[in-house]
MIRO-969848 format. One record per atom (N, C-alpha, C): residue in one letter; atom name; x, y negated, z negated. Coordinates in Angstrom, 3 decimals, padded with zeros to 6 digits. Each point is the difference from the previous one (the first is absolute). Layout:
N
+---------+-------+----------+----------+----------+
: residuo : atomo :     east :    north :       up :
+---------+-------+----------+----------+----------+
:       A :    CA :        X :        Y :        Z :
...
+---------+-------+----------+----------+----------+
This chain:
114
+---------+-------+----------+----------+----------+
: residuo : atomo :     east :    north :       up :
+---------+-------+----------+----------+----------+
:       M :     N : -172.391 :  151.039 :  087.112 :
:       M :    CA : -000.336 :  001.381 :  000.292 :
:       M :     C :  000.903 :  000.479 :  001.147 :
:       T :     N :  000.591 :  001.160 : -000.175 :
:       T :    CA :  000.878 :  000.535 :  001.041 :
:       T :     C : -000.825 :  000.512 :  001.171 :
:       I :     N :  000.668 :  000.275 :  001.096 :
:       I :    CA : -000.682 :  000.542 :  001.179 :
:       I :     C : -000.639 :  001.343 : -000.349 :
:       A :     N :  000.729 :  000.836 : -000.731 :
:       A :    CA : -000.535 :  001.316 : -000.389 :
:       A :     C : -001.214 : -000.152 : -000.905 :
:       E :     N :  000.048 : -000.936 : -000.933 :
:       E :    CA : -001.147 : -000.225 : -000.899 :
:       E :     C : -001.196 : -000.527 :  000.779 :
:       N :     N :  000.252 : -000.887 :  000.938 :
:       N :    CA : -001.070 : -000.547 :  000.827 :
:       N :     C : -000.634 :  001.088 :  000.871 :
:       L :     N :  000.836 :  000.838 :  000.579 :
:       L :    CA : -000.496 :  001.109 :  000.810 :
:       L :     C : -000.847 :  000.945 : -000.836 :
:       F :     N :  000.513 :  000.357 : -001.189 :
:       F :    CA : -000.765 :  000.877 : -000.885 :
:       F :     C : -001.353 : -000.614 : -000.330 :
:       E :     N : -000.022 : -001.279 : -000.331 :
:       E :    CA : -001.250 : -000.659 : -000.365 :
:       E :     C : -000.988 :  000.022 :  001.165 :
:       N :     N :  000.458 : -000.262 :  001.206 :
:       N :    CA : -000.878 :  000.042 :  001.175 :
:       N :     C : -000.556 :  001.402 :  000.235 :
:       L :     N :  000.846 :  001.008 : -000.109 :
:       L :    CA : -000.454 :  001.375 :  000.202 :
:       L :     C : -000.934 :  000.451 : -001.124 :
:       R :     N :  000.297 : -000.438 : -001.218 :
:       R :    CA : -000.862 :  000.334 : -001.140 :
:       R :     C : -001.396 : -000.591 :  000.198 :
:       L :     N : -000.070 : -001.242 :  000.452 :
:       L :    CA : -001.294 : -000.642 :  000.230 :
:       L :     C : -000.778 :  000.691 :  001.113 :
:       E :     N :  000.706 :  000.426 :  001.040 :
:       E :    CA : -000.637 :  000.719 :  001.103 :
:       E :     C : -000.600 :  001.327 : -000.484 :
:       L :     N :  000.765 :  000.732 : -000.786 :
:       L :    CA : -000.470 :  001.267 : -000.561 :
:       L :     C : -001.189 : -000.223 : -000.927 :
:       R :     N :  000.094 : -001.008 : -000.816 :
:       R :    CA : -001.030 : -000.301 : -001.001 :
:       R :     C : -001.324 : -000.426 :  000.631 :
:       R :     N :  000.063 : -000.687 :  001.130 :
:       R :    CA : -001.213 : -000.538 :  000.634 :
:       R :     C : -001.026 :  001.098 :  000.278 :
:       G :     N :  000.434 :  001.090 :  000.599 :
:       G :    CA : -000.924 :  001.095 :  000.290 :
:       G :     C : -000.487 :  000.695 : -001.253 :
:       C :     N :  000.873 :  000.109 : -000.980 :
:       C :    CA : -000.381 :  000.635 : -001.267 :
:       C :     C : -001.070 : -000.811 : -000.713 :
:       L :     N :  000.105 : -001.323 :  000.057 :
:       L :    CA : -000.991 : -000.852 : -000.662 :
:       L :     C : -001.377 :  000.154 :  000.619 :
:       T :     N : -000.063 :  000.125 :  001.306 :
:       T :    CA : -001.289 :  000.204 :  000.662 :
:       T :     C : -000.657 :  001.273 : -000.514 :
:       L :     N :  000.763 :  001.060 : -000.058 :
:       L :    CA : -000.518 :  001.274 : -000.498 :
:       L :     C : -000.430 : -000.119 : -001.459 :
:       A :     N :  000.806 : -000.657 : -000.823 :
:       A :    CA : -000.320 : -000.155 : -001.417 :
:       A :     C : -001.260 : -000.846 : -000.203 :
:       V :     N : -000.147 : -001.058 :  000.782 :
:       V :    CA : -001.195 : -000.845 : -000.109 :
:       V :     C : -001.240 :  000.801 :  000.380 :
:       L :     N :  000.070 :  000.733 :  001.093 :
:       L :    CA : -001.146 :  000.827 :  000.392 :
:       L :     C : -000.346 :  001.000 : -001.095 :
:       A :     N :  001.001 :  000.658 : -000.547 :
:       A :    CA : -000.246 :  001.004 : -001.047 :
:       A :     C : -000.612 : -000.650 : -001.239 :
:       Q :     N :  000.490 : -001.170 : -000.371 :
:       Q :    CA : -000.516 : -000.666 : -001.195 :
:       Q :     C : -001.431 : -000.480 :  000.207 :
:       L :     N : -000.360 : -000.299 :  001.243 :
:       L :    CA : -001.340 : -000.516 :  000.277 :
:       L :     C : -001.057 :  001.090 :  000.134 :
:       R :     N :  000.344 :  001.212 : -000.405 :
:       R :    CA : -001.061 :  001.005 : -000.168 :
:       R :     C : -000.908 : -000.447 : -001.133 :
:       Q :     N :  000.545 : -000.849 : -000.882 :
:       Q :    CA : -000.783 : -000.669 : -001.037 :
:       Q :     C : -000.041 : -001.479 :  000.346 :
:       E :     N : -001.104 : -000.638 : -000.286 :
:       E :    CA : -000.162 : -001.411 :  000.321 :
:       E :     C :  000.939 : -000.873 : -000.837 :
:       H :     N :  000.590 : -000.987 :  000.658 :
:       H :    CA :  000.873 : -000.969 : -000.658 :
:       H :     C : -000.174 : -001.358 :  000.655 :
:       Y :     N :  000.295 : -001.045 : -000.749 :
:       Y :    CA :  000.246 : -001.296 :  000.620 :
:       Y :     C :  001.505 : -000.214 : -000.049 :
:       G :     N :  000.480 : -001.028 :  000.656 :
:       G :    CA :  001.436 : -000.166 :  000.209 :
:       G :     C :  000.865 :  000.158 : -001.231 :
:       Y :     N : -000.354 : -000.703 : -001.076 :
:       Y :    CA :  000.843 :  000.045 : -001.198 :
:       Y :     C :  000.061 :  001.407 : -000.596 :
:       T :     N : -001.155 :  000.659 : -000.127 :
:       T :    CA :  000.021 :  001.344 : -000.603 :
:       T :     C :  000.711 :  001.003 :  000.902 :
:       L :     N : -000.070 : -000.210 :  001.307 :
:       L :    CA :  000.717 :  000.869 :  000.933 :
:       L :     C :  001.501 : -000.196 : -000.164 :
:       R :     N :  000.445 : -001.249 : -000.047 :
:       R :    CA :  001.433 : -000.282 : -000.213 :
:       R :     C :  000.475 :  000.603 : -001.308 :
:       K :     N : -000.796 : -000.137 : -001.047 :
:       K :    CA :  000.368 :  000.525 : -001.320 :
:       K :     C :  000.103 :  001.527 :  000.031 :
:       A :     N : -000.976 :  000.665 :  000.620 :
:       A :    CA :  000.010 :  001.464 :  000.074 :
:       A :     C :  001.211 :  000.502 :  000.779 :
:       L :     N :  000.327 : -000.659 :  001.089 :
:       L :    CA :  001.173 :  000.393 :  000.783 :
:       L :     C :  001.290 : -000.236 : -000.787 :
:       A :     N :  000.093 : -001.138 : -000.674 :
:       A :    CA :  001.200 : -000.314 : -000.789 :
:       A :     C :  000.198 :  001.016 : -001.117 :
:       E :     N : -001.085 :  000.432 : -000.625 :
:       E :    CA :  000.090 :  001.002 : -001.067 :
:       E :     C :  000.551 :  001.331 :  000.516 :
:       R :     N : -000.118 :  000.218 :  001.300 :
:       R :    CA :  000.505 :  001.229 :  000.618 :
:       R :     C :  001.343 : -000.236 :  000.699 :
:       G :     N :  000.614 : -001.156 : -000.270 :
:       G :    CA :  001.326 : -000.285 :  000.532 :
:       G :     C :  000.021 : -000.654 :  001.361 :
:       L :     N : -001.144 : -000.481 :  000.472 :
:       L :    CA : -000.072 : -000.625 :  001.320 :
:       L :     C : -000.476 : -001.442 : -000.115 :
:       A :     N :  000.885 : -000.855 : -000.450 :
:       A :    CA : -000.345 : -001.417 : -000.091 :
:       A :     C : -000.203 : -000.549 :  001.415 :
:       I :     N : -001.015 : -000.855 :  000.145 :
:       I :    CA : -000.300 : -000.580 :  001.303 :
:       I :     C : -000.408 : -001.458 : -000.202 :
:       D :     N :  000.577 : -000.875 :  000.790 :
:       D :    CA : -000.325 : -001.424 : -000.092 :
:       D :     C : -001.363 : -000.269 :  000.615 :
:       E :     N : -000.649 : -001.047 : -000.498 :
:       E :    CA : -001.280 : -000.408 :  000.572 :
:       E :     C :  000.134 : -000.303 :  001.478 :
:       S :     N :  001.135 : -000.604 :  000.372 :
:       S :    CA :  000.211 : -000.388 :  001.399 :
:       S :     C :  000.139 :  001.211 :  000.921 :
:       T :     N :  000.208 :  001.174 : -000.577 :
:       T :    CA :  000.034 :  001.242 :  000.769 :
:       T :     C : -001.336 :  000.725 : -000.099 :
:       L :     N : -000.572 :  000.003 : -001.205 :
:       L :    CA : -001.220 :  000.772 : -000.239 :
:       L :     C : -001.202 : -000.518 :  000.776 :
:       Y :     N : -000.273 : -001.298 : -000.090 :
:       Y :    CA : -001.241 : -000.498 :  000.598 :
:       Y :     C : -000.026 :  000.106 :  001.523 :
:       P :     N :  001.092 : -000.295 :  000.702 :
:       P :    CA : -000.022 :  000.267 :  001.445 :
:       P :     C : -000.181 :  001.490 :  000.317 :
:       L :     N :  000.596 :  000.868 : -000.822 :
:       L :    CA : -000.166 :  001.440 :  000.204 :
:       L :     C : -001.461 :  000.399 : -000.188 :
:       L :     N : -000.650 : -000.521 : -001.034 :
:       L :    CA : -001.418 :  000.307 : -000.224 :
:       L :     C : -000.860 : -000.495 :  001.164 :
:       R :     N :  000.272 : -001.211 :  000.480 :
:       R :    CA : -000.774 : -000.528 :  001.137 :
:       R :     C :  000.210 :  000.856 :  001.255 :
:       R :     N :  001.250 :  000.435 :  000.216 :
:       R :    CA :  000.283 :  000.837 :  001.168 :
:       R :     C : -000.709 :  001.349 : -000.108 :
:       L :     N :  000.067 :  000.633 : -001.161 :
:       L :    CA : -000.655 :  001.298 : -000.178 :
:       L :     C : -001.517 : -000.125 :  000.142 :
:       E :     N : -000.551 : -001.102 : -000.475 :
:       E :    CA : -001.439 : -000.208 :  000.151 :
:       E :     C : -000.353 : -000.233 :  001.471 :
:       S :     N :  000.799 : -000.792 :  000.710 :
:       S :    CA : -000.275 : -000.257 :  001.422 :
:       S :     C :  000.163 :  001.269 :  000.834 :
:       Q :     N :  000.812 :  000.947 : -000.488 :
:       Q :    CA :  000.168 :  001.283 :  000.682 :
:       Q :     C : -001.136 :  000.972 : -000.333 :
:       G :     N : -000.927 : -000.427 : -000.835 :
:       G :    CA : -001.173 :  000.809 : -000.312 :
:       G :     C :  000.228 :  001.051 : -001.072 :
:       L :     N :  001.033 : -000.175 : -000.838 :
:       L :    CA :  000.324 :  001.010 : -001.009 :
:       L :     C : -000.481 : -000.369 : -001.397 :
:       L :     N : -000.353 : -001.262 : -000.206 :
:       L :    CA : -000.442 : -000.474 : -001.307 :
:       L :     C : -001.349 : -000.688 :  000.109 :
:       A :     N : -000.731 :  000.065 : -001.101 :
:       A :    CA : -001.193 : -000.818 : -000.170 :
:       A :     C :  000.320 : -000.998 : -001.105 :
:       S :     N : -000.556 : -001.190 :  000.099 :
:       S :    CA :  000.230 : -000.988 : -001.051 :
:       S :     C : -001.275 : -000.782 : -000.232 :
:       E :     N : -000.076 : -000.557 : -001.192 :
:       E :    CA : -001.125 : -000.872 : -000.315 :
:       E :     C :  000.429 : -001.001 : -001.066 :
:       W :     N : -000.588 : -001.187 :  000.105 :
:       W :    CA :  000.238 : -001.042 : -000.996 :
:       W :     C : -001.005 :  000.188 : -001.118 :
:       R :     N :  000.508 : -000.064 : -001.244 :
:       R :    CA : -000.865 :  000.067 : -001.176 :
:       R :     C :  000.537 : -000.955 : -001.052 :
:       E :     N : -000.899 : -000.461 : -000.836 :
:       E :    CA :  000.426 : -000.854 : -001.106 :
:       E :     C :  000.330 :  000.881 : -001.192 :
:       E :     N :  001.166 : -000.237 : -000.568 :
:       E :    CA :  000.429 :  000.702 : -001.207 :
:       E :     C :  000.750 : -000.993 : -000.861 :
:       D :     N : -000.340 : -000.066 : -001.275 :
:       D :    CA :  000.627 : -000.969 : -000.912 :
:       D :     C : -000.113 : -001.418 :  000.546 :
:       K :     N : -001.166 : -000.312 :  000.545 :
:       K :    CA : -000.298 : -001.335 :  000.542 :
:       K :     C :  000.895 : -000.401 :  001.164 :
:       R :     N :  000.590 :  001.000 :  000.669 :
:       R :    CA :  000.831 : -000.261 :  001.185 :
:       R :     C : -000.428 :  000.948 :  001.106 :
:       N :     N :  000.015 : -000.487 :  001.234 :
:       N :    CA : -000.268 :  000.865 :  001.142 :
:       N :     C :  001.264 :  000.788 :  000.331 :
:       K :     N : -000.177 :  001.298 :  000.133 :
:       K :    CA :  001.133 :  000.877 :  000.322 :
:       K :     C : -000.426 :  000.919 :  001.136 :
:       R :     N :  000.963 :  000.299 :  000.853 :
:       R :    CA : -000.269 :  000.909 :  001.115 :
:       R :     C :  000.466 :  001.393 : -000.396 :
:       F :     N : -000.928 :  000.929 : -000.015 :
:       F :    CA :  000.274 :  001.376 : -000.377 :
:       F :     C :  000.151 :  000.847 :  001.265 :
:       Y :     N :  000.997 :  000.877 : -000.020 :
:       Y :    CA :  000.318 :  000.854 :  001.145 :
:       Y :     C : -000.123 :  001.463 : -000.398 :
:       R :     N : -000.391 :  000.810 :  000.981 :
:       R :    CA : -000.078 :  001.446 : -000.200 :
:       R :     C :  000.109 :  000.674 :  001.363 :
:       L :     N :  000.587 :  001.206 : -000.001 :
:       L :    CA :  000.035 :  000.770 :  001.253 :
:       L :     C : -001.417 :  000.300 :  000.455 :
:       N :     N : -000.234 : -000.070 :  001.283 :
:       N :    CA : -001.258 :  000.494 :  000.548 :
:       N :     C :  000.243 :  001.419 :  000.533 :
:       S :     N : -000.964 :  000.592 :  000.653 :
:       S :    CA :  000.156 :  001.392 :  000.447 :
:       S :     C :  001.119 :  000.136 :  001.037 :
:       D :     N :  000.137 : -000.976 :  000.893 :
:       D :    CA :  001.111 :  000.048 :  000.962 :
:       D :     C :  001.341 : -000.122 : -000.726 :
:       G :     N :  000.040 : -000.830 : -001.034 :
:       G :    CA :  001.212 : -000.153 : -000.790 :
:       G :     C :  000.369 :  001.279 : -000.738 :
:       E :     N : -001.007 :  000.691 : -000.521 :
:       E :    CA :  000.238 :  001.292 : -000.664 :
:       E :     C :  000.606 :  001.002 :  000.978 :
:       Q :     N : -000.562 :  000.045 :  001.189 :
:       Q :    CA :  000.498 :  000.925 :  001.020 :
:       Q :     C :  001.433 : -000.361 :  000.400 :
:       M :     N :  000.259 : -001.292 :  000.203 :
:       M :    CA :  001.342 : -000.444 :  000.382 :
:       M :     C :  001.000 :  000.282 : -001.114 :
:       L :     N : -000.399 : -000.223 : -001.247 :
:       L :    CA :  000.884 :  000.294 : -001.125 :
:       L :     C :  000.383 :  001.473 :  000.003 :
:       G :     N : -000.954 :  000.880 :  000.227 :
:       G :    CA :  000.301 :  001.435 :  000.054 :
:       G :     C :  001.010 :  000.323 :  001.093 :
:       Q :     N : -000.187 : -000.585 :  001.176 :
:       Q :    CA :  000.924 :  000.235 :  001.112 :
:       Q :     C :  001.389 : -000.553 : -000.313 :
:       L :     N :  000.046 : -001.203 : -000.570 :
:       L :    CA :  001.290 : -000.610 : -000.316 :
:       L :     C :  000.729 :  000.758 : -001.111 :
:       L :     N : -000.737 :  000.502 : -000.984 :
:       L :    CA :  000.634 :  000.786 : -001.062 :
:       L :     C :  000.585 :  001.291 :  000.559 :
:       E :     N : -000.713 :  000.601 :  000.917 :
:       E :    CA :  000.508 :  001.210 :  000.654 :
:       E :     C :  001.299 : -000.314 :  000.753 :
:       E :     N : -000.003 : -001.108 :  000.735 :
:       E :    CA :  001.190 : -000.418 :  000.742 :
:       E :     C :  001.142 : -000.339 : -000.958 :
:       W :     N : -000.320 : -000.698 : -001.089 :
:       W :    CA :  000.996 : -000.361 : -001.006 :
:       W :     C :  000.657 :  001.254 : -000.572 :
:       N :     N : -000.806 :  000.984 : -000.350 :
:       N :    CA :  000.534 :  001.237 : -000.577 :
:       N :     C :  000.899 :  000.736 :  000.993 :
:       T :     N : -000.390 :  000.011 :  001.262 :
:       T :    CA :  000.813 :  000.635 :  001.028 :
:       T :     C :  001.327 : -000.735 :  000.171 :
:       L :     N : -000.059 : -001.329 :  000.108 :
:       L :    CA :  001.220 : -000.789 :  000.142 :
:       L :     C :  000.909 :  000.145 : -001.216 :
:       N :     N : -000.596 : -000.057 : -001.180 :
:       N :    CA :  000.771 :  000.113 : -001.230 :
:       N :     C :  000.730 :  001.344 : -000.059 :
:       A :     N : -000.707 :  001.080 :  000.327 :
:       A :    CA :  000.616 :  001.333 : -000.007 :
:       A :     C :  001.133 :  000.077 :  001.022 :
:       S :     N : -000.193 : -000.609 :  001.164 :
:       S :    CA :  001.030 :  000.015 :  001.033 :
:       S :     C :  001.239 : -000.781 : -000.427 :
:       V :     N : -000.213 : -001.151 : -000.607 :
:       V :    CA :  001.134 : -000.809 : -000.465 :
:       V :     C :  000.768 :  000.747 : -001.086 :
:       I :     N : -000.718 :  000.581 : -000.954 :
:       I :    CA :  000.659 :  000.746 : -001.070 :
:       I :     C :  000.787 :  001.180 :  000.566 :
:       A :     N : -000.604 :  000.706 :  000.941 :
:       A :    CA :  000.695 :  001.136 :  000.617 :
:       A :     C :  001.259 : -000.456 :  000.734 :
:       T :     N : -000.094 : -001.127 :  000.690 :
:       T :    CA :  001.155 : -000.540 :  000.727 :
:       T :     C :  001.103 : -000.425 : -000.957 :
:       V :     N : -000.373 : -000.699 : -001.064 :
:       V :    CA :  000.990 : -000.433 : -000.999 :
:       V :     C :  000.653 :  001.217 : -000.662 :
:       N :     N : -000.794 :  000.964 : -000.386 :
:       N :    CA :  000.527 :  001.189 : -000.673 :
:       N :     C :  000.882 :  000.833 :  000.916 :
:       S :     N : -000.302 :  000.047 :  001.279 :
:       S :    CA :  000.796 :  000.808 :  000.916 :
:       S :     C :  001.403 : -000.600 :  000.201 :
:       H :     N :  000.123 : -001.309 : -000.190 :
:       H :    CA :  001.297 : -000.654 :  000.159 :
:       H :     C :  000.791 : -000.098 : -001.297 :
:       S :     N : -000.658 :  000.284 : -001.125 :
:       S :    CA :  000.719 : -000.087 : -001.278 :
:       S :     C :  000.496 :  001.364 : -000.452 :
:       A :     N : -000.383 :  001.050 :  000.703 :
:       A :    CA :  000.404 :  001.355 : -000.403 :
:       A :     C :  001.374 :  000.347 :  000.547 :
+---------+-------+----------+----------+----------+
């Protein structure tokens, strides 16, 4: 991998990290367990490894944004996650911030391409 390719990959991962948090919160407006959450995100073009997803879920839960519970399904115990009321409020704030940032970036890019 060239230096430029390595740099791009590092910057891409940095950009993606924040986007994944927002996408996970948005997807958890409906209850999911890990596999169904990964599948739903992948179907929308946001593949996420288990080694990234589960620490993110634990962090969001420890921050008070998710509720979870263990339940048996198909003879297996699975941990189901869903946004709680604080998570709903935070998602709204983050979406507002995302939209503002996105509009600013687009305006900046467009102003330099004209």
